[in-house]
C-alpha positions in Angstrom: 34.9 -135.0 81.3 36.4 -138.5 81.8 35.6 -138.4 85.5 32.0 -137.3 84.6 31.6 -140.2 82.2 32.9 -142.6 84.9 30.4 -141.3 87.4 27.6 -141.5 84.8 28.5 -145.1 84.3 28.4 -145.7 88.1 25.0 -144.0 88.4 23.6 -146.2 85.7 24.8 -149.4 87.3 23.8 -148.5 90.9 20.6 -150.6 90.7 22.7 -153.6 89.7 25.0 -152.9 92.7 22.0 -152.9 95.0 20.7 -156.2 93.5 24.1 -157.7 93.9 24.2 -156.8 97.6 20.7 -158.3 98.1 21.7 -161.5 96.4 24.9 -161.8 98.4 22.9 -161.2 101.6 21.1 -164.5 101.1 24.4 -166.3 102.1 25.6 -163.6 104.6 22.9 -161.3 106.0 25.4 -158.7 107.1 25.6 -157.6 103.5 22.3 -155.9 104.1 23.4 -154.2 107.3 24.2 -150.5 107.1 23.3 -150.5 103.4 23.0 -146.7 103.7 26.8 -146.5 104.1 27.1 -147.6 100.5 25.2 -144.5 99.5 27.5 -142.2 101.6 25.0 -141.9 104.5 26.5 -142.1 108.0 25.2 -141.4 111.5 28.3 -139.4 112.5 29.4 -135.8 113.2 32.4 -134.0 111.7 35.8 -134.5 113.3 38.8 -132.5 112.1 41.3 -135.1 113.3 40.0 -138.1 111.3 42.1 -140.3 109.1 40.1 -142.3 106.5 41.7 -145.8 106.2 40.3 -148.1 103.5 41.0 -151.9 103.7 38.6 -153.7 101.4 38.2 -157.2 103.1 39.3 -159.6 105.7 42.9 -160.1 104.6 43.5 -156.4 104.2 42.0 -155.6 107.6 44.3 -158.1 109.3 47.4 -157.1 107.3 47.0 -153.4 107.9 46.2 -153.7 111.6 49.7 -152.7 112.9 49.7 -149.6 110.7 46.3 -148.6 111.9 47.4 -149.2 115.5 50.2 -146.7 115.0 47.9 -144.1 113.5 45.5 -144.5 116.4 48.1 -143.3 118.9 47.6 -139.6 117.9 44.7 -139.6 115.4 41.1 -140.8 115.1 40.5 -143.4 112.4 37.5 -144.2 110.4 38.1 -147.7 108.8 36.1 -148.4 105.8 35.6 -152.0 104.4 33.7 -153.6 101.6 32.8 -157.0 102.8 31.0 -158.3 106.0 34.0 -160.5 106.8 36.2 -157.4 106.8 33.6 -155.5 108.8 33.3 -158.2 111.5 37.1 -158.7 111.8 37.7 -154.9 112.1 35.1 -154.6 114.9 36.7 -157.6 116.7 40.2 -156.1 116.4 39.5 -152.6 117.4 36.2 -152.5 119.3 35.3 -148.9 120.2 38.7 -147.5 119.5 37.8 -146.5 116.0 34.7 -146.4 113.8 34.2 -149.2 111.3 31.9 -148.5 108.3 31.2 -149.8 104.9 32.9 -147.8 102.1 30.6 -145.8 99.9 30.3 -146.8 96.3 32.7 -144.6 94.2 29.9 -142.4 92.8 30.8 -138.7 93.4 27.7 -137.9 95.5 28.2 -140.9 97.7 31.9 -140.0 98.3 30.9 -136.4 99.1 28.5 -137.8 101.7 31.4 -139.6 103.5 33.4 -136.4 103.5 30.5 -134.4 104.9 30.1 -136.9 107.7 33.7 -137.4 108.7 35.7 -134.5 107.2 38.9 -136.6 107.0 42.3 -135.0 107.1 44.0 -137.8 105.1 43.0 -140.7 102.9 45.0 -144.0 103.2 44.2 -146.8 100.8 45.6 -150.3 101.3 47.2 -152.4 98.6 45.4 -151.9 95.2 42.4 -149.8 96.1 42.4 -147.1 93.4 39.0 -145.4 93.2 38.8 -142.3 90.9 36.0 -140.4 92.7 37.4 -141.1 96.2 40.9 -139.9 95.2 39.7 -136.9 93.2 37.6 -135.5 96.0 40.5 -136.0 98.5 42.8 -134.3 96.0 40.5 -131.3 95.6 40.4 -131.0 99.4 44.2 -130.9 99.4 44.7 -133.7 101.9 47.4 -136.4 101.8 46.4 -139.5 99.7 48.6 -142.5 100.5 48.7 -145.9 98.9 50.0 -148.3 101.6 51.5 -151.7 101.0 50.8 -151.1 97.3 50.9 -153.9 94.8 50.2 -153.9 91.1 50.1 -157.3 89.6 50.9 -157.8 85.9 47.2 -158.5 85.2 46.1 -155.4 87.0 48.8 -153.3 85.3 47.5 -154.4 81.9 43.9 -153.5 82.9 44.9 -150.0 84.2 47.1 -149.5 81.1 44.0 -150.1 78.9 42.2 -147.3 80.7 45.2 -145.0 81.0 43.0 -142.1 79.9 41.5 -142.3 83.4 44.0 -144.1 85.5 47.1 -142.0 84.7 45.4 -138.8 86.0 44.2 -140.6 89.1 47.5 -142.2 90.0 49.3 -138.9 89.6 47.1 -137.5 92.5 48.7 -139.8 95.1 50.9 -138.0 97.7 52.9 -141.2 98.3 52.9 -144.8 97.2 54.6 -147.4 99.4 55.2 -150.5 97.2 55.9 -154.1 98.1 58.7 -154.6 95.5 60.7 -152.9 92.8 58.5 -154.5 90.1 55.4 -153.0 91.6 57.2 -149.6 91.8 58.1 -149.9 88.1 54.5 -150.6 87.2 53.1 -147.6 89.2 55.8 -145.4 87.5 54.7 -146.6 84.1 51.1 -145.8 84.9 52.0 -142.2 85.7 53.3 -141.9 89.3 56.5 -139.9 89.6 59.6 -141.7 91.0 59.7 -139.1 93.8 56.3 -140.3 95.1 57.2 -144.0 95.1 59.1 -145.8 97.8 59.8 -149.6 97.8 59.4 -150.8 101.4 58.5 -154.5 101.1 55.3 -156.2 102.3 53.8 -155.7 105.7 52.8 -159.3 105.6 56.4 -160.2 106.5 56.0 -158.2 109.8 54.4 -161.0 111.7 55.5 -162.6 115.0 58.0 -165.3 114.0 57.6 -168.7 115.5 61.1 -169.8 116.6 60.0 -173.1 118.1 59.2 -176.2 116.1 55.7 -176.7 114.8 53.4 -178.2 117.4 52.1 -181.1 115.1 54.1 -183.7 117.1 51.8 -183.0 120.1 48.5 -183.5 118.2 46.9 -186.0 116.0 48.3 -185.1 112.5 46.0 -183.1 110.2 46.2 -181.3 106.9 45.0 -177.7 106.9 43.1 -176.4 103.8 43.3 -172.7 104.3 41.3 -169.9 102.6 39.7 -172.2 100.1 37.2 -171.2 97.4 34.4 -173.0 95.8 35.7 -175.8 93.6 38.9 -176.1 95.6 37.2 -177.8 98.5 36.1 -180.6 96.2 39.6 -181.1 95.0 41.1 -181.2 98.5 38.3 -183.5 99.7 38.9 -185.9 96.8 42.6 -186.0 97.5 41.9 -186.6 101.2 39.5 -189.4 100.4 42.3 -191.1 98.3 44.7 -190.7 101.2 42.3 -192.5 103.5 41.8 -195.3 101.0 45.6 -195.7 101.0 45.6 -196.0 104.8 47.2 -192.7 105.7 46.3 -191.8 109.3 45.6 -188.1 108.9 42.8 -185.6 109.7 41.6 -182.6 107.6 40.7 -179.1 108.7 39.0 -176.9 106.1 38.9 -173.1 106.6 37.0 -171.5 103.7 37.9 -168.0 102.6 34.3 -167.1 103.2 33.1 -168.7 106.4 29.4 -168.7 105.3 30.4 -171.5 102.9 30.9 -173.9 105.8 27.5 -175.6 105.5 27.9 -176.1 101.7 31.3 -177.7 102.3 29.7 -180.1 104.8 27.2 -181.1 102.2 30.1 -182.1 99.9 31.6 -184.1 102.7 28.3 -185.8 103.5 27.9 -186.7 99.9 31.4 -188.2 99.9 30.4 -190.3 103.0 33.0 -188.5 105.1 32.2 -187.7 108.8 32.6 -184.1 109.6 31.6 -181.3 111.9 31.3 -177.5 111.7 33.1 -175.5 114.4 33.2 -171.8 115.3 36.3 -172.1 117.6 39.4 -174.2 117.5 38.7 -177.2 119.9 41.1 -179.1 122.2 40.4 -182.3 120.3 41.4 -180.9 116.9 42.4 -183.7 114.5 40.7 -186.4 116.6 37.6 -186.3 114.5 38.5 -186.9 110.8 37.3 -183.6 109.3 36.6 -180.2 110.8 35.2 -177.3 108.9 35.8 -173.9 110.5 33.0 -171.3 110.3 34.9 -168.3 111.6 37.8 -165.9 111.0 41.1 -165.1 112.8 42.1 -168.7 113.6 44.5 -169.5 110.8 47.6 -168.4 112.7 46.8 -170.9 115.5 45.9 -173.6 113.0 49.1 -173.2 111.0 51.1 -173.7 114.1 49.4 -177.1 114.7 49.0 -178.5 111.2 51.3 -181.2 109.6 51.2 -179.0 106.5 48.8 -176.7 104.7 47.2 -176.2 101.3 46.6 -172.5 100.8 43.6 -171.8 98.6 42.7 -169.2 96.0 45.4 -170.7 93.9 43.9 -173.5 91.9 41.7 -171.3 89.7 42.9 -168.3 87.8 40.1 -166.0 88.8 41.3 -165.8 92.5 45.1 -165.2 92.1 46.2 -166.7 95.4 46.3 -165.7 99.1 48.8 -164.8 101.8 51.5 -167.5 102.2 53.6 -165.6 104.7 51.5 -166.4 107.7 52.0 -170.1 107.2 55.7 -169.7 106.7 56.0 -167.6 109.9 54.4 -170.5 111.9 56.8 -173.2 110.6 54.1 -174.7 108.5 55.1 -176.3 105.2 52.6 -175.4 102.5 51.3 -176.4 99.0 49.8 -173.9 96.5 48.3 -174.1 93.1 49.5 -172.5 89.8 47.6 -169.2 90.1 49.4 -166.8 92.5 49.6 -163.6 90.5 48.5 -161.5 93.4 51.6 -162.6 95.3 54.0 -163.1 92.3 57.1 -161.4 93.9 56.6 -163.0 97.3 56.1 -166.4 95.7 59.3 -165.9 93.7 61.3 -165.6 96.9 59.8 -168.8 98.3 60.2 -170.8 95.0 63.8 -170.0 94.4 64.6 -170.9 98.0 62.8 -174.2 98.0 60.4 -173.0 100.6 57.1 -174.3 99.2 55.5 -176.8 96.9 53.6 -175.5 93.9 51.4 -177.9 91.9 50.7 -177.2 88.2 47.2 -178.6 88.2 44.6 -180.0 90.6 45.6 -183.6 89.8 49.0 -183.0 91.4 47.5 -182.1 94.8 47.3 -185.7 95.9 50.9 -186.3 94.9 52.1 -183.2 96.8 50.2 -184.3 99.9 51.9 -187.7 99.7 55.3 -186.2 99.2 54.9 -184.2 102.4 53.4 -187.0 104.4 56.1 -189.4 103.4 59.1 -187.1 103.8 59.7 -185.4 107.2 63.0 -184.0 106.0 61.2 -182.3 103.1 58.7 -180.7 105.5 61.5 -179.6 107.9 63.7 -178.1 105.1 60.7 -176.2 103.6 59.7 -174.8 106.9 63.3 -173.7 107.8 63.8 -172.0 104.4 60.4 -170.2 104.6 61.1 -169.0 108.1 64.4 -167.6 107.0 62.7 -165.6 104.2 60.3 -164.1 106.7 63.1 -163.0 109.0 65.1 -161.4 106.2 62.2 -159.4 104.8 60.8 -157.7 108.0 60.7 -154.0 108.5 58.0 -152.7 106.1 55.6 -151.5 108.8 58.2 -149.3 110.5 59.2 -147.7 107.2 55.6 -147.1 106.2 54.5 -145.8 109.6 57.4 -143.3 109.7 56.4 -141.9 106.3 52.6 -141.9 106.9 52.9 -140.2 110.3 55.2 -137.6 108.8 52.5 -136.8 106.1 49.7 -136.7 108.7 51.5 -134.1 110.7 51.4 -131.7 107.8 48.2 -129.8 107.6 47.6 -129.8 103.8 49.3 -130.8 100.6 50.4 -127.9 98.5 
């Protein structure tokens, strides 16, 4: 009955979901592409060796790539995403080696359409993608349901707890939950998952190529990297940068918005502030020569972290976002500043904070002071980088643990 009411609610709001997609398509036309996928309609034939892997957006597509690569060795994969940035990045990463589609909305009929098209032998969800209809259909078909790199923030935990009449039954249907930390494990257990189905393996985000050499910023004109910024954060960073210029700091600025389609609106803010800038789709040789560059593209942060004097990592100045991945910057020897709202990465941040591996500001007014501290103190930058790199090295190994467990489950025909 509860699942029926949930689906009735989704049925009633489907027109609103369509309108939302249309509105979003004004800023990114790819929201309109393959709209039929959202209704569970796909131009594909059944395949009995398909694994359904769901990674909602850009960050999840990148973070899950090594797990997906391991699955691809012996299995076909259909990778579903929710956003155009995730869709484009997945196609760039895998090409024709797997099929990339938009995930259907979680209405039962739409989910059944996906199963009719692809007949998956397993369902793997990445991080906190817990969809009742998707999981219920997979459970009825007796296929493995795995939550990979699972995290459950305190905020999400409280929300799921409020709807325990639905969430408990759904979470109990998972075959296995691979969590990022013990606190995440405890929350899943409190929400209904049995201890036997939970394994703490750490975060796959630590399993990146570690940069052992020093940061390349000595070879380039120095610049600050504003990474994965959201609306409102750009203005704060630009204001801080303008103050640095007024105080005769010789430093450039590179802004990489979380959503690349925002590049033109950021340039308008810069124009209004009388700051010369340009929009780029690739990382140029003369990076940092021009005062401000705005990057309209994805997949370039790793290279930019290796070149920046230091970085500000966005999604952290306003509570509605909850922070973004700080490990990639750490792995590239790039010191970084973050805002007060990092609840999506609470456990990871705790590691960095207690080891003096980052600077966290309490409010936007402190951004300028943090920038000055890092610009004026090379020893501080070097110590932060060294501490952060050590954390990355000590916490690697999650991908191997998860792949071993996932592949073992995939080699079993059905869940009994």
